[in-house]
Wavefront OBJ file of the C-alpha trace (Angstrom):
o trace
v -9.291 -17.577 -9.726
v -8.322 -16.394 -13.369
v -5.106 -14.581 -13.976
v -5.666 -12.184 -16.783
v -3.196 -9.894 -19.058
v -1.617 -7.175 -17.333
v -1.275 -5.123 -20.597
v -1.114 -7.158 -23.722
v -4.135 -9.285 -24.419
v -2.223 -11.782 -26.154
v -0.831 -12.938 -22.803
v -4.323 -14.561 -21.893
v -3.772 -18.275 -21.386
v -5.674 -20.924 -23.469
v -7.019 -22.428 -20.074
v -8.026 -18.959 -18.993
v -10.176 -18.494 -22.288
v -11.510 -22.128 -21.968
v -12.836 -21.575 -18.162
v -14.239 -18.302 -18.923
v -16.232 -19.898 -21.760
v -17.605 -22.717 -19.514
v -18.431 -20.711 -16.413
v -22.135 -19.449 -15.590
v -20.683 -16.157 -14.240
v -17.712 -13.820 -14.039
v -17.129 -12.139 -10.677
v -14.642 -9.254 -11.321
v -13.116 -6.420 -9.812
v -14.494 -3.943 -12.401
v -17.172 -5.037 -14.821
v -16.101 -2.552 -17.426
v -12.630 -4.119 -17.565
v -13.564 -7.484 -17.618
v -16.425 -6.973 -19.948
v -13.733 -5.453 -22.694
v -11.797 -8.567 -22.166
v -14.507 -11.064 -22.587
v -15.986 -9.173 -25.733
v -12.351 -9.106 -27.235
v -12.466 -13.131 -26.629
v -16.088 -13.130 -28.261
v -17.663 -14.202 -24.984
v -20.879 -13.020 -23.163
v -21.306 -13.697 -19.440
v -23.124 -12.107 -16.541
v -20.723 -10.107 -14.428
v -20.887 -9.547 -10.847
v -18.845 -6.661 -9.586
v -16.803 -7.924 -6.543
v -13.955 -5.251 -5.482
v -12.270 -4.123 -2.366
v -15.301 -2.010 -1.195
v -17.925 -4.869 -1.451
v -15.889 -8.177 -1.349
v -17.291 -9.641 1.853
v -21.092 -8.978 0.693
v -20.289 -9.886 -3.127
v -18.553 -13.112 -1.858
v -21.635 -14.278 -0.191
v -23.488 -13.863 -3.400
v -20.834 -15.940 -5.221
v -21.237 -18.838 -2.508
v -25.121 -18.903 -3.046
v -24.336 -19.388 -6.838
v -21.979 -22.009 -6.029
v -24.287 -23.729 -3.654
v -26.832 -23.802 -6.698
v -24.341 -25.975 -8.769
v -23.272 -23.012 -10.789
v -19.555 -22.245 -12.001
v -18.110 -18.905 -11.365
v -14.680 -17.444 -12.361
v -13.095 -14.370 -10.620
v -10.868 -12.021 -12.398
v -9.303 -8.797 -11.179
v -8.483 -5.881 -13.267
v -5.121 -7.337 -14.683
v -2.676 -9.985 -13.285
v -3.274 -12.673 -10.517
v -6.415 -12.124 -8.208
v -5.485 -11.510 -4.483
v -1.802 -10.226 -5.280
v -2.404 -6.413 -4.251
v -5.956 -7.066 -5.707
v -9.073 -8.237 -4.402
v -9.786 -11.910 -4.208
v -8.533 -13.097 -0.802
v -11.680 -12.781 0.976
v -13.602 -14.487 -1.727
v -11.287 -17.581 -1.498
v -11.633 -17.644 2.183
v -15.490 -17.403 1.964
v -15.587 -20.027 -0.686
v -13.283 -22.513 1.100
v -15.198 -22.170 4.300
v -18.513 -23.018 2.526
v -16.828 -26.190 1.464
v -16.487 -25.369 -2.250
v -13.280 -25.691 -4.155
v -11.174 -23.261 -5.395
v -8.931 -23.593 -8.364
v -6.146 -21.270 -9.578
v -5.990 -20.821 -13.208
v -2.321 -19.287 -13.318
v -1.068 -16.697 -15.965
v 0.360 -13.358 -16.043
v 1.622 -11.556 -12.923
v 3.528 -8.040 -13.065
v 5.590 -9.173 -9.835
v 6.751 -12.422 -11.448
v 7.434 -10.802 -14.896
v 9.533 -7.840 -13.275
v 11.725 -10.456 -11.499
v 12.387 -12.428 -14.645
v 13.718 -9.265 -16.216
v 15.649 -8.084 -13.214
v 18.764 -10.420 -13.611
v 19.320 -10.316 -9.866
v 22.106 -12.883 -9.673
v 22.249 -12.742 -5.975
v 18.704 -13.228 -5.159
v 17.728 -16.460 -3.091
v 13.877 -16.156 -3.513
v 12.112 -12.988 -2.946
v 9.827 -10.859 -0.700
v 6.815 -9.409 -2.320
v 5.936 -6.096 -0.342
v 3.449 -4.306 -2.618
v 2.535 -0.672 -2.321
v 4.336 1.732 0.125
v 2.086 3.481 2.803
v 0.912 6.927 1.514
v 2.728 8.923 4.269
v 3.788 9.410 7.832
v 5.530 7.132 10.206
v 4.114 4.065 8.653
v 5.715 5.073 5.313
v 9.124 5.757 6.674
v 9.005 2.617 8.826
v 8.349 0.596 5.585
v 10.680 2.324 3.411
v 13.836 1.788 6.285
v 12.588 -1.919 6.553
v 12.824 -2.358 2.848
v 16.200 -0.580 2.512
v 17.761 -2.857 5.108
v 16.155 -6.245 4.173
v 18.944 -8.524 2.716
v 16.578 -10.249 0.423
v 15.361 -9.576 -3.152
v 12.129 -7.525 -2.759
v 9.355 -6.631 -5.241
v 7.005 -3.698 -4.727
v 4.526 -1.553 -6.721
v 3.931 2.384 -7.281
v 1.459 4.357 -9.277
v 2.721 7.110 -11.494
v 1.847 10.137 -9.157
v 4.021 8.781 -6.456
v 6.816 7.252 -8.433
v 9.131 10.253 -7.868
v 8.598 10.381 -4.145
v 9.338 6.788 -3.963
v 12.562 6.676 -5.769
v 13.751 9.767 -4.033
v 13.272 7.817 -0.665
v 14.728 4.818 -1.812
v 17.909 6.845 -3.097
v 18.482 8.295 0.445
v 17.667 5.080 2.306
v 19.828 2.581 0.263
v 21.833 4.571 -2.198
v 24.112 1.973 -3.367
v 21.273 -0.761 -3.726
v 20.453 -1.691 -7.153
v 17.025 -1.383 -8.485
v 15.135 -2.661 -11.536
v 12.351 -0.267 -12.563
v 9.623 -1.871 -14.831
v 7.299 0.548 -16.284
v 4.265 -0.575 -18.638
v 5.024 -4.215 -18.443
v 3.943 -5.889 -21.701
v 2.333 -2.726 -22.980
v 3.557 -0.570 -26.138
v 5.897 1.726 -23.971
v 7.300 -1.010 -21.691
v 10.786 0.203 -20.166
v 13.000 -1.584 -17.992
v 16.124 -0.017 -16.497
v 18.414 -1.445 -13.676
v 20.740 0.636 -11.801
v 21.738 1.934 -8.321
v 19.231 3.573 -6.432
v 20.938 6.798 -6.174
v 21.018 7.243 -9.954
v 17.289 6.553 -10.227
v 15.891 10.125 -9.588
v 18.257 11.763 -12.354
v 17.171 8.878 -14.865
v 13.284 9.743 -13.853
v 13.773 13.435 -14.314
v 15.586 13.241 -17.805
v 12.491 12.165 -19.550
v 8.964 13.203 -18.606
v 7.547 10.075 -19.899
v 9.566 7.666 -17.631
v 7.464 8.920 -14.799
v 3.865 7.604 -16.668
v 2.207 4.491 -16.259
v 2.210 1.637 -13.740
v 5.340 0.492 -11.852
v 7.033 -2.440 -10.363
v 10.251 -2.187 -8.809
v 12.790 -5.060 -7.842
v 15.180 -3.861 -5.020
v 17.968 -6.417 -5.603
v 19.135 -8.768 -2.801
v 22.284 -7.720 -1.129
v 25.651 -9.343 -1.412
v 26.476 -11.793 1.283
v 29.448 -9.748 2.384
v 27.424 -6.537 2.853
v 24.681 -8.515 5.080
v 27.345 -9.953 7.326
v 29.511 -6.856 7.493
v 26.699 -4.486 8.051
v 25.493 -6.030 11.076
v 25.216 -3.170 13.717
v 26.063 -0.507 11.549
v 23.781 2.405 12.110
v 21.496 3.248 9.132
v 22.872 6.895 9.006
v 26.183 5.922 8.657
v 25.241 3.635 5.494
v 23.546 6.653 4.231
v 26.479 8.864 4.546
v 28.925 6.113 2.997
v 27.216 5.964 -0.235
v 27.687 9.661 -1.402
v 31.020 9.863 -0.048
v 32.169 6.931 -1.785
v 31.086 8.258 -5.247
v 33.107 11.673 -4.780
v 36.181 10.391 -2.692
v 38.893 7.684 -2.291
v 37.566 4.561 -0.201
v 39.833 5.253 2.764
v 38.992 9.043 2.882
v 35.438 8.383 2.582
v 35.376 5.677 5.332
v 37.268 8.086 7.566
v 34.755 11.081 6.958
v 31.743 8.706 7.307
v 33.299 7.467 10.768
v 33.898 11.098 11.935
v 30.258 12.194 11.080
v 28.338 9.327 12.205
v 30.368 7.945 15.120
v 30.258 4.383 13.519
v 33.204 1.983 13.840
v 35.833 2.581 11.176
v 36.787 -1.112 10.592
v 32.826 -1.936 10.089
v 32.375 1.058 7.747
v 35.699 -0.045 5.965
v 34.335 -3.663 5.399
v 31.082 -2.135 4.122
v 32.864 0.093 1.852
v 34.738 -2.486 0.409
v 31.633 -4.909 -0.173
v 29.809 -2.014 -1.864
v 32.750 -1.224 -4.128
v 33.055 -5.021 -4.999
v 29.122 -5.364 -5.485
v 29.294 -2.241 -7.788
v 32.137 -3.561 -9.939
v 30.647 -6.956 -10.346
v 27.230 -5.612 -11.440
v 26.523 -5.450 -14.990
v 25.899 -2.200 -17.046
v 22.868 -0.565 -16.597
v 20.968 -0.600 -19.912
v 20.046 2.664 -21.782
l 1 2 3 4 5 6 7 8 9 10 11 12 13 14 15 16 17 18 19 20 21 22 23 24 25 26 27 28 29 30 31 32 33 34 35 36 37 38 39 40 41 42 43 44 45 46 47 48 49 50 51 52 53 54 55 56 57 58 59 60 61 62 63 64 65 66 67 68 69 70 71 72 73 74 75 76 77 78 79 80 81 82 83 84 85 86 87 88 89 90 91 92 93 94 95 96 97 98 99 100 101 102 103 104 105 106 107 108 109 110 111 112 113 114 115 116 117 118 119 120 121 122 123 124 125 126 127 128 129 130 131 132 133 134 135 136 137 138 139 140 141 142 143 144 145 146 147 148 149 150 151 152 153 154 155 156 157 158 159 160 161 162 163 164 165 166 167 168 169 170 171 172 173 174 175 176 177 178 179 180 181 182 183 184 185 186 187 188 189 190 191 192 193 194 195 196 197 198 199 200 201 202 203 204 205 206 207 208 209 210 211 212 213 214 215 216 217 218 219 220 221 222 223 224 225 226 227 228 229 230 231 232 233 234 235 236 237 238 239 240 241 242 243 244 245 246 247 248 249 250 251 252 253 254 255 256 257 258 259 260 261 262 263 264 265 266 267 268 269 270 271 272 273 274 275 276 277 278 279 280 281 282 283 284 285
């Protein structure tokens, strides 16, 4: 399982080049993409198409080759195979047939984004991938992400990034998000700010909605997690915008009146949000 660059071809590892040169064939998500990479490396290998639409059938072909004593590498289009990419079914089939599966580590957009996010509150992270496209499943996914206290990493495509940002701004307005666009490529962009600020930031430059995206939803402060227990989601959604426009006590009083949530819990939550905002580093331009 060979990790390949997520943009900058210089990120290929020496071990990956060595392995790709040794194998008898390369199974890959897209023969055109992997073929271009191999040509860049000066390699010429038989290519086996293995993608989400044929993975089970193609995996049997790989197992047959392994049974004959051949060595086979697998590469998805970019990054580490089986991380929001094909590869897991292949690994399961190869292992079930009694053959070894060896990881060749390298580029991963999720880990790259985490390394640049600077989430000082994170204690580990959860990778949640792409949001469902629409409907109740999408709403439930977004609500779960907004309420989960851990640092979370998600992916998004350019044609859906505006909708995702708008949804996150509504569901968790004060939650800090690091948005990474076109990681390792020429127009790489990394910006960190409160979710509520992201729609305006994105709209300020049409180029900011282009490319592939990784978003890091920063972990919640421990005080917020503790004080938010039992607080209705609608109360939290009300409190964020009110805090931006009103003094703390007035915002809490109005949020309690509109939502029916306990004033003490809202007050403690508002204090934690203010403290987290004051402690957060300035967002990059």
